[in-house]
N, C-alpha and C positions, 0 to 999 in steps of 0.2 A: 587254712589252718594257721599258717604263719602270720597272716594279717590279723587273725583273732588274737594270737599270742601277743603281737605287738600292741594291739589295742588294750589288752589286759595289762600289759606292762606299763603302758603310758597312763591308763586311767584307774586300774584296779589295785595294784600292789604297792604303789607309792602314795601314801596318805599325805595330803597337803591341805592347807587352808590359807586363803589369801583375802585380805580386806583392803578396800580402797574407798576413800571418802570423796564424794562429789557434791559440794555444797552441803545441803542438809541431808543428803542421801548417803547411805553406807552400802557398798556392794560387797557381798561375801560369796566366795566360790570355795566350797568344801568338797574334797574328793577322798574317798576311803575304799576299803577292800570290798570285794564281791560278797554278798550276803551268804551266810553258811546254809548248807542244805536243810538243816532242821528249821531254821528261821524261814526259809523259802516255803517249806511244806506247811508250816503253821500259817503263813500269810496266805497261801493258796486256799486253805480251808476257810479262813476268815473272809476272803473275797469270793468264795464259792466258785473257784475256777479249778479245773482238773490239772492245769499245769501253768507255770510262770516262765518267763524268759530264762534262757540258760545263764546269761550274765546279767544279774540284777544288782544294781548298786543302790541299795536302800538307804544308805547314809549320805549319798551324794546330794548336794543341793546348791542351787544358785539363788541368792536372796538379794533383793533390793529393798532396803528398809529406811524409812524416814526417822529423824531424831525423835518425833512424837510417837513412834512405835508402830505405825501402820506401814504397809508395803505389799509386795508381791514376791512369791518364791516359786521355784520349779523343782519338783522332786519326782522320783520314779514311782513311788507308791501311789501318789495322787494321779499320776498319768495313767497307771494301770486301772484305776477306778473308772476311767472313761472307756474301757474296753468292754465290748459286748460279751458277757459271760453266758449267754443263752442261745447264741445263734452262730453257725459257721458261715461267715460272710463270703468266703472265697471257696467256691465249689470246684476243686481240681482233684485229679487222681492222687496226687502226692499227699493231699490232706488226710485221706484215710490211712495211708501208710504211716504218715507222721504220728497220727493219734495211736495207731496200733503199737508203734514202737515204745510208747509211754504207758501202755496198758498194765505193765507190771510194777509201776512205781507205787509206793505206799500211799501217796495222797490221791491216787486215782479212784479209790474206793471200788475197785474191781470193774466199774462201768465207766467207759469214756463217753460222756454225752457231748452233744454239739456245743461248740463255743468258738469264738473268733481266734483261731490258732495263729493268725498273723499279728495279733496284738495291736491292731489298728486303733489309734486313739486320736480324738480331736481336742486333747488337753491344751489349755491356753494359759495355765498358771493358776496359783492358789493365792487368794487375798489373805493377808494376815493383819493382826491387830485386834486386841481384846476390846478396848473401849471404842475405838473408831477404826474404820476401814476406808479404803479407796472407794469412792462412789463410781459405779459403772453406768455410763449413759451412752446412747447411740449418737453418732455425729456424722456429718457429711465430710468432715475434714479428713485429709489423707496425709500419710507420711511423705514429706518432701524428699524424694529420692535424689534430686539434684544436689541438695545440701549434703547428703551422705557421700556423694561423689567428690565433693570438694576435698582438696588435700589439707589434712589437719594432723597434728601430732596425736598419736595414739598413746595416751598416758597409762592405760590399763587394758589388758586383754586376757581372757581365759575361756576355756571350753570344758564343759562338764558332761560326761556320758551318763545317762540315766539307766538305760537297759539296752541289751542287744541279744538277738537270737538268730541262729543260722537256719532255722526252720528245717532241721534234720537234713541239712545239705541240699535243700531245695530253694535256697534264696537267702535273704537277710531281712530282718526287721529290727530297727533301732531308732532311738530317740535321744537327741543331745541338745544342749543349750549352750550358746556362746554369747559373750558380751564384749563390746569395746567401748571405752570411755575416751572422749575427746575433750578439749578445753571448753567447747560450747554445748556439748550434748553427750548422751549415751544412747547406744543402739543395741538391742538384744534380738537374737533369732533363735527360736525353739523350732526344731525340725524333726518330724517323724518321717522316716524313709522306709519304704517297703519294696522289695523286689521278689516276686515269685517267679522262678525260672520258667520261661516259656509261656507265662500267663500275663503278668501285668507289672507295672511300676506305679507306685502311689507316693505322693509327697504332701504332707500337711504342714504348713508353715504358720507360726505365730510370730509377728514382729512387734516389738515394743520400742517406742522412741520418746525421748524427753529432752527438751531444750532447757538450758540453764535460765532461771528466772521465771519460767512458766509454772503455773499451779496445776498442770494436768500432764498426763501421758497419753500418747496415741497407741492403740493396740489394734492390729489388723490380723485377720485370719484368712488363709487361702488354702484350698485343696486342689490338687491336680492329679490326674490319673490317665494312663495310656496303656493300651494293650501292646504286648511285645510285638505282635504282628504289624501294628501300625508304625512302631519305631523302626522295625526292620525295613519297611517300605520306604521311610524317609532316608534311611541309611543307603538303600539301594539307589535312590535318586542322586544322592551326593556322590556315590561311587561312579555312577554313569557320567556325571559332570566332570569328575576328575579324569576319567578315562578319555573323555572327549577332548579335554585340554591337553592331555599328554599326546594324543594322536595328532592334534593340530600342531603342537610343537615339533613332533617328529617329522610331520609332512613338510613343515617350513624348512627344517634343517636339511632334509634329504633333497628337496627340490632346489635349494640354494646350491648344494654341492653338485647336483647333476645338471644344472642349467635348464630346468624345465620351464616352458612358457607359462606366463601368468594365468592364461585362460584354462590351462590344464592342471593348475596347482590344486591339489586336494584340499588345502586349507581354505582357498577361495570358495570351493564347492561347499565346504562345511558352513562357511559364512552365509552363502546363498540359501542353504537349507535352513539355517537358523532364522533368516528373514522370512522365508516362506512359512515356517512354523508360527512365527509371531503374527503374520497376517492372518493365518488360519484361526488363531486364538482370538484375535480382534473381531473377525467375522462371526465366530461362534457367539461371542458376547453380544454383538449387535443383533443377531438373530434371536437370542433370548429376550432382549429388550423389546424387539418388535412383537414377538409372540406374546409377551406379557401385556403390551399395549393393546393388541388385538383382543386378548381375553377380557381386559377391562371394558373395551368398547362393546363387545358382545354381551357381557353381563349387564351393562347399562341399557342396551337395546332390549334385552329380554325383560328386565325389570320394568322399564317404561311400557313395553307392550302388555305385560301382565296387568299393570295399573289401568291401562286404557281398556282392556277387555273387561276388567271388573266394573269400570265406570259404565261401559256400554250395557252390561248385564243389569246393573242396578237401574240404569235409565229405562230399559225395556220393562223392568218389573214395576216401576213406580209411575210410569206415564203410559199414555195410549199411543204414543208416537211409534210408528213401525220403522225399525232400522233395516236398511237395505242389506240383503244377505251378501256375504263376502264372495268375491270372485274365486274361481278355481286356483288362480295363481296366488291370491292372498291366503286362501286356506292352506295351500301347500307350504307357503312361507311360515304361516302360523304353526303348522304342524311341526315343521323342522325346528323353529325357534322354541316352540313350547316344549318339545321333547328334550331339547338341549337344556332348556331352562330347568326342567324338573330334575335332570341329571346333575346339573350344577348345584342346585339347592340342596341336594343330598350330601354334597361334600362341604358345604359352607355352614358353619355354626349359626344359631339363631341370632347372635349379637351382630354378626357381619351382615346377614340377610336384612336385618332391621335397618342397618346403616345404609345399605344400598337402596332401600325404599324410602330414603330421606327421613327416617325416624332417628333423631339424635340419640347417641349413647350417653348415659349419665354416669360420669366418673367423679370420684372425689377430687376436690380442688387441689389436694397436695400430691396427687399421683404423679410419678415421674415418667417423662417421655424421653426415649432415646433420640439423641441428635444424630445428624449425618456424620459428624466428626467421631462420635463414639462408635457408630456402626462401621465407619471406615477403618477404625483401628483394629477391628477383628480380622484375623487372617482370612483371606479369600476362600481357603479350603473349608472354613466353617460356615461362611455366610453366602456362598455362591448360590445355594438353592432356595434362599428365602429373600423376601423383600422387607425393607424397613417398616413400611406401613403395616404389613401383616404382623411383624414382630412386635410393634408398639401396641396393636390391638390385643395380642396374646398377653403381653406384659401388663397392660392395664386390667385385663380380666383377672390375672393373678393378684394384682394389688387390690382389686375389688373384693376378692374372696379371702385374702389373707391380712389386709391392713387393719382389720378390727382386732385381730389377735396376733401379735408379732411372733408368738411361739407356735402358732398353728402351722400345719403343713398339708399338702394335698398329694395324693398318689396320682400316677398317670391315669390309672383306671377311673378314679374319681373325676379327673379333669375331662375325660372322654364322656362320662355320664352327664357332666354339666355343659356338654356341647362346646367346650373350649377347644379352639383350633390348635391343639398341642402337637408337637413333633420333636423328635430327637435333635434335629438341627437347631431349632429355636432354643431348646433347653441348653444346648452346648454353648450357644452364643451368649445367653444370659449368664451362664456359669463363667465363661471366659471374662465377662465384664464384672464379675463378682457381685452380681445383682441377685442371684439365687444360689442356693446350695442344696445338695442332696444328703439326706441323713443315711444311716446305715441300712434302713429299709427301702431306700430308693425314693422316699417321699421328698417333695420339693417344698422349700420354704424361702421366704424373702430374706435377703442379707441387708441389714441396715447399718450404714456408717462404719464399715470395717469390722463388723462383729467377729 
C-alpha cells in the first residue's frame, strides 16, 4: 500500500510537463492526475471492458515529434486498446475472486464476463502525423547495446507511468515508459510488467533507438514469461551455492585454528566432490553425444536396408531372375531392423523421412538458418534436449508455412497435423532468440527484424 501511495505521489498528484529538443525532434513528457471514476467508467463502456486498472493516467503521455509533424507517442488508453477484452488469459483461482469483488460496480452491467484481468498488452507505441507518418518496415538491423553502454552525458531523462493495478492484492500489473537523451542519440524503453502471486511473471518490452543524423529509428519488441515455480527453483540453486561457499569458508577457518591435517580438511573434500561432479557431468554429455550418433547410424542403416528391400522386390516383380532366399540370421536381423525402422518412422515427420531417403527438401532461398554461434548463445537448460540440425529443420518448416504471409500464425495442434516436428523445447529456443513469438491464443508466428 505504501509503495502504491508513493507511486501515486510521484506520478499522479504532481502535474508536470517537460520538453526537450534533440535536433529536429521534440521530446515531450506530460504527467497529470489519475482519471476520475466517472471518466474511467465511461472509458470502460467505450472499450467494452468490465473493469479498467485502478490507477489509470489517461492524460499522461510521452511523445517524440519531428518538426514536420510526424512522430510516435505512448499513452495509457492506446495501450489498453491492445488488451484482450474477450478472454481470461490467466486461469488462476484468484481471478474468479478478483472478478466477483467488482461485480457490484456500476459499469459491470450486473454480469462479469471473461476478459484479460491482468491487462496484458503488447503495445508498441502510436504513430502520429496527419499528412505524413513514420513508415514502419522490417529490418535485420538491431539496436547496438554496446553503444548504449558507453559513458555519455545524459542531457534529458524522464519516466511516465501509464497505468497500474494491484490485481486485488494478488500481484501487480503496470506499464511505464522512460527515455534518456544523450549528445549522440536517444533511447526509450516501454515496459509492461505483470506479477501474479504464486503463478507467473511476464515482461513485454519495446525499445526505441535513434542516432543523430540518421533518418530512421530502430524499434524492437520482446516478451518474456516465467512460472513462479521455475524462478523459485533458480533461487534455490543460488541459495545452495551460497551455503556451500559459507561452509567452505567456515571449514577453512576452523581447520586453520585447530591445526587439522590437509587430507582431513573438509574444504579439500568439498573441492574433490566438486571435481567428481564436474567429471560426471562431462561423462553424461559424452554419453548423450554417443547415443545420438548411434541413433543416426541406425536410422541410416534402416533407411538403406529399406531401399535395398524395395529394389529387390521390384527386381523380382519385373524380371524372371530368382533371388536367393534370405538366411535365418539375415531374416532375424531384417525383422529386428524392420520393426525398429517402423517404430522410428512413426516418430519422424514426413519432411525428415524424405530427407533421410536422400530426397532433398525444397526451401525458399531467403529462409534463415541458425548458426552454431546463435545456438551456443542459448542457455544450456533450454537447448540441452535438442540438436541444432533438428531445430533448423523445424524452423525452416515454420518459414515455409508462414513466410508467404508475415501476419499469419500456426497453433501447436495445426503444426502437429502438418507433421511438423514441434516441441516445447524448440519453441522456447526460437523464442529466446526472438525468431518467433506467441500471441494471446498461444499461436506461433515469425518475428521479423525486431518487430
